[in-house]
C-alpha positions as CSV (number, residue, x, y, z in Angstrom):
1,X,0.0,0.1,-0.2
2,X,1.2,3.5,-0.8
3,X,1.1,6.4,1.8
4,X,-2.3,8.0,-0.6
5,X,-4.1,5.0,0.3
6,X,-3.1,4.7,3.6
7,X,-4.0,8.5,4.4
8,X,-7.7,7.6,2.5
9,X,-8.3,4.2,4.6
10,X,-6.8,6.4,7.9
11,X,-9.5,9.4,6.9
12,X,-12.7,6.6,6.0
13,X,-12.1,4.9,9.4
14,X,-11.9,8.7,11.2
15,X,-14.5,9.8,9.4
16,X,-16.8,6.6,10.8
17,X,-15.7,6.9,14.1
18,X,-16.9,10.6,14.3
19,X,-20.4,9.7,13.0
20,X,-20.5,6.8,15.2
21,X,-19.1,9.2,18.5
22,X,-22.2,11.8,17.6
23,X,-24.5,9.2,17.3
24,X,-24.1,7.2,20.5
25,X,-23.5,11.3,22.0
26,X,-27.1,12.1,20.8
27,X,-28.8,8.8,22.0
28,X,-27.6,9.0,25.8
29,X,-27.8,12.5,26.8
30,X,-31.3,13.1,24.7
31,X,-34.0,13.5,26.7
32,X,-36.5,10.5,27.3
33,X,-40.1,10.9,25.9
34,X,-43.0,10.8,28.2
35,X,-45.5,8.7,28.3
36,X,-48.3,9.5,26.0
37,X,-51.3,11.7,28.2
38,X,-54.9,10.2,28.4
39,X,-57.0,11.8,26.3
40,X,-58.6,15.0,28.0
41,X,-62.0,14.2,29.9
42,X,-64.7,16.0,28.2
43,X,-66.0,19.1,30.1
44,X,-69.7,19.3,30.3
45,X,-71.0,22.2,28.3
46,X,-71.8,25.8,29.7
47,X,-75.1,26.4,30.7
48,X,-76.1,29.8,29.2
49,X,-77.2,31.2,32.3
50,X,-73.5,30.9,34.4
51,X,-72.2,32.7,30.7
52,X,-74.8,35.2,31.1
53,X,-73.3,36.1,34.8
54,X,-69.7,36.0,33.6
55,X,-69.5,39.7,31.9
56,X,-72.0,41.1,34.6
57,X,-74.8,40.0,33.6
58,X,-78.0,39.5,35.6
59,X,-80.2,36.3,35.8
60,X,-82.9,37.4,34.4
61,X,-84.8,33.6,34.5
62,X,-86.7,34.1,38.0
63,X,-88.6,37.3,36.7
64,X,-89.6,35.5,33.8
65,X,-91.0,32.2,35.1
66,X,-93.8,34.8,36.9
67,X,-94.8,36.1,34.0
68,X,-97.0,34.1,31.3
69,X,-97.7,35.6,28.3
70,X,-101.5,34.6,27.2
71,X,-101.5,36.4,23.9
72,X,-100.7,38.6,21.4
73,X,-102.7,41.6,19.9
74,X,-101.4,43.5,16.6
75,X,-103.2,47.4,16.7
76,X,-103.2,49.8,13.8
77,X,-101.6,52.1,16.4
78,X,-98.6,49.5,17.7
79,X,-99.1,46.3,19.3
80,X,-99.8,45.0,23.0
81,X,-99.6,41.5,24.7
82,X,-101.6,39.9,27.5
83,X,-99.3,38.9,30.3
84,X,-100.3,37.8,33.6
85,X,-98.3,38.1,36.5
86,X,-97.8,35.5,39.2
87,X,-101.5,34.5,40.0
88,X,-103.1,38.0,39.1
89,X,-105.5,37.5,36.3
90,X,-104.2,38.6,32.7
91,X,-104.0,42.1,31.4
92,X,-102.9,44.4,28.7
93,X,-99.2,46.2,28.5
94,X,-98.7,48.4,25.5
95,X,-95.0,48.3,24.2
96,X,-92.9,50.7,26.7
97,X,-95.3,50.1,29.2
98,X,-94.1,48.5,32.8
99,X,-95.1,45.1,33.3
100,X,-93.4,44.8,37.2
101,X,-90.6,45.7,39.0
102,X,-87.9,47.0,36.5
103,X,-89.6,44.9,33.6
104,X,-91.2,46.3,30.5
105,X,-92.5,45.7,27.3
106,X,-89.6,46.3,24.7
107,X,-91.0,43.8,21.7
108,X,-93.9,42.2,20.6
109,X,-93.0,39.8,18.3
110,X,-95.4,37.1,15.8
111,X,-95.2,34.4,18.5
112,X,-93.4,35.9,21.5
113,X,-92.6,39.1,23.4
114,X,-89.1,40.6,24.6
115,X,-89.0,41.9,28.0
116,X,-86.3,44.7,29.2
117,X,-84.6,44.1,32.8
118,X,-83.3,46.7,33.6
119,X,-81.1,46.2,30.0
120,X,-81.1,42.6,30.2
121,X,-83.5,41.4,27.1
122,X,-85.1,38.0,27.5
123,X,-87.9,36.2,25.4
124,X,-91.1,34.9,26.6
125,X,-92.9,32.4,24.0
126,X,-97.0,32.2,23.3
127,X,-97.9,28.6,25.0
128,X,-98.7,25.9,22.1
129,X,-102.0,25.8,21.0
130,X,-104.3,22.9,22.9
131,X,-105.9,20.3,20.7
132,X,-109.4,22.0,22.0
133,X,-111.5,24.3,19.7
134,X,-109.5,27.7,19.4
135,X,-112.3,30.4,18.9
136,X,-110.8,33.3,16.7
137,X,-112.3,37.2,16.7
138,X,-111.6,39.8,14.5
């Protein structure tokens, strides 16, 4: 063997030694991977009541429970609703009028009304029609 071949063979062996040494250094100093975490448990959906109070809103659920929508009147001059509060008999309330303390009639829709409780709006729907006969008045 001549000197050029010996030098090339020495360089190749040195390169293999460096590659092997680098592989084992990387393998031995690498941190072990953590075991896979179990899947996250499914959280129940947040209720609308909780979400309403998140940014300072007030719950108006209790006020709505005492108000019953009996009927809706569509007049030429505007609209009105027939509502009952608690155990009191039903009475007619026009747009913008007071229903209870702090609650006014803000909007009348085809099948519901919108009530304003000190700035918080809530909607009350008409009850579903019973199966019996219905009387229509014109």
